[in-house]
C-alpha angles and dihedrals in degrees: 000000000000093000091050092054091046092053091049091051092050091049092052092047091051091051091049091049093050090048091051092050092048091049091050092049092049093047091050091049091051092049090049094048099037102037117010096043090046098050089090089061092063091087088066092059099028094123091054091048090049092050093051091047092051090047091054091048091048092051091050091049093048091051091052092046091051091051090049100042100040099035090102090057090065099038138041138192111247134176115256141181125293138045137090128276114202124198128186118223137176124238140048123277107231094163140006093206101117092216089070102039108138110142121071091249092052091048092052092050091047093052093047096046105033132054119211132219091246129007144180106273130210091280094058094250133106114284140164127274115158087004118084090197139001120193134176130215118242093260093048094235099106125052122185123203130189121196122229117257120255099019114162140187118236089261090059097255116133121257106231144173087267089066091052093048091046093050092047090053090053093048092050093047110100090207090065095052094197123180089244095060094111092052094069102024110150090354118137114217123199144145120251128213091270091059094252127135113246123201112199110198124202088227137008115283116186093193098047088117088072091047089063090068088110129127123240123228124205118262092198088063103035103024095104096043121112105245089224091062097037095116090052094056117113086245087079090064101035111019131188104231144202102197135087092286139036129210117268111164145326128218140172116242128218088276116078090218097053131078127175126215115197118206125189127211111271110234090197098053109133093230093050134262114315120245090240118082093202138017114198119197113202112199123205136176100227145023090244089062090051093049089053090050092050092048090051091048089236091137136041098220147344138200094192099088130077133220089263089067095063093094090058094056110097097187129087093197094089133079123211121223124186120198127179117242131204089245131112132208110217143174105234117199122214100173102130091108093059118107092232128071110296098209094040090053093049091047092052092049092048091052094045100049115097096218094180090059093041092053090055086071087068102052119193094022127119118246114248119197100168137039092247131069130207095245088062101045138348109242110196097199127022120199121250117260126212115270121236111270112163098180095050091046094049091051091051092049091051091052092049094045100048113186096335120066115237112248118224126191113207120197129189140147133251096253133115113329095329097110091050092046091049090053092052091049091048091055092051092048093050090050088053090056103263126135104230136193118185124198122192114200132191114249105260144125087261090062090050093048100042104032112020099035093044093041090226093169140076092210126022119195103199145145119239132188114251095188134218090283125030119265113153097166094100092056104039110020114107092230088067094056090102137101090266096041131087097228088119093179095049084233116181125187116142093203088056089049090057092048094049093047090047092050091049093047101047122088090192105101094201093053090044091055091050092053092051090049089055091047090054090056090058092042092054092046099044096040100208086162142004121228117231114169147316110259121225131223104241107200121189114196139166113269092231098060136075115233134166116337121258089235094060109107112214126213094175129012091251090063089077087088094062090104098031092132087073097049113113145174103183125081133195136181115253128186115238118239116229 
């Protein structure tokens, strides 16, 4: 049986071998007859072959050209996740506890790392952040706030009503001395049966919504800390956060005047994780240091320079963006201690200052005549202001001065165009017959303590925040003419006090507008201050990054971070969908 199978296999193999040989011989014969023997005929059709060859090459080249030329039509460069955004700021960081943020650097870190109950939204008006809703009673004395669901600290712990109550107690505690003390002064904070936070005010306050723009700190971290030593807690150096970023590390750079604070994207941020992996805040002591950093491309952006610095920038890698702010630059008078008539002196100065020329020292800014702006409130009729009359003003000054020129001390800070504006005002005052001394200070707590608080000036040229909604009580109410108040002119008019309190107390927008129109009449007549201009935020940023959107309306410079989750530095190519 085995031999029989073996013979059959051998027979089949021999047949397969013979068939293979025959097939090879026939294939070779066909190749010889149909190809090799006909190659010599190619010369007879060589032009046709050449044409077809060129046509094939042309088609291949056209296909490659189409892919190259029209590739951008099917793909686009888009910003994507990852990368580090670096911003240069001025001021030391003595603490990262947001309740004590005073320098520009501390304010930037606070905004990036800590969410607030309410905030200024993209439209430039009060909006919600940690709060899901904020409502006021009809009389404006009770405000109810409900937290969003699912809020978490950067360590994963929930943000609760207890954190809000705890933070409010710290803010209200005089021993803590936080910058937000005035926001909740005499306000009772509690939780109602529905689990909502209730703020009971001693009097109606139409703009209390804006006062809730305060950060929350974690009770589970700071609950056992003595309020008197709160700023000394390790939280100030390594905080647990609620904002878009959380603290990672800090280091000193090669320069003794620079320190870098590295922040990482917060996975628990209520708006979602930012596109950026890291946000690095570089702190410097002066604008000169920042200009050097920009020129060396050591930073991505800065908001600390003004339009006047553009000539000092040696790089073409940065764009410049100017955004209006709800701030005002004013001349504040503190002349009550002079031996001559206070109002007469202010009136003469107002008439003798060439404001058009002075405003030329702040190019690109918008003139501001009054302490209110249209985005806050629509005033139907503004009072008339004195027209410029140098000769009449000089004559009045001479009569007030007598034989001895009146000495005036001008104070301002080295920020924006203020030094240049102060110089222009000094020139006008000297031409009017005054003896003038101008001091330009660096922005610091020392300036606040030794100059502003003590009112050691006759004239202060300064920028103040006007807010998203009008509230002029801090700047012109007599109760604020103290070392801790912001009545920088020490202005006192009890009729004005009633108007400002009435405007703050009423929830009726029409009545509120009427009260502010009456206040403006007194303001124009008494001249506690002179409006100069609205300063801009000048933001220099690298051309290859995405920063705050052009449609974002800023109230303060720090509001640029309202859409920081969309900022980006990395790009990728993405195919377009039909």
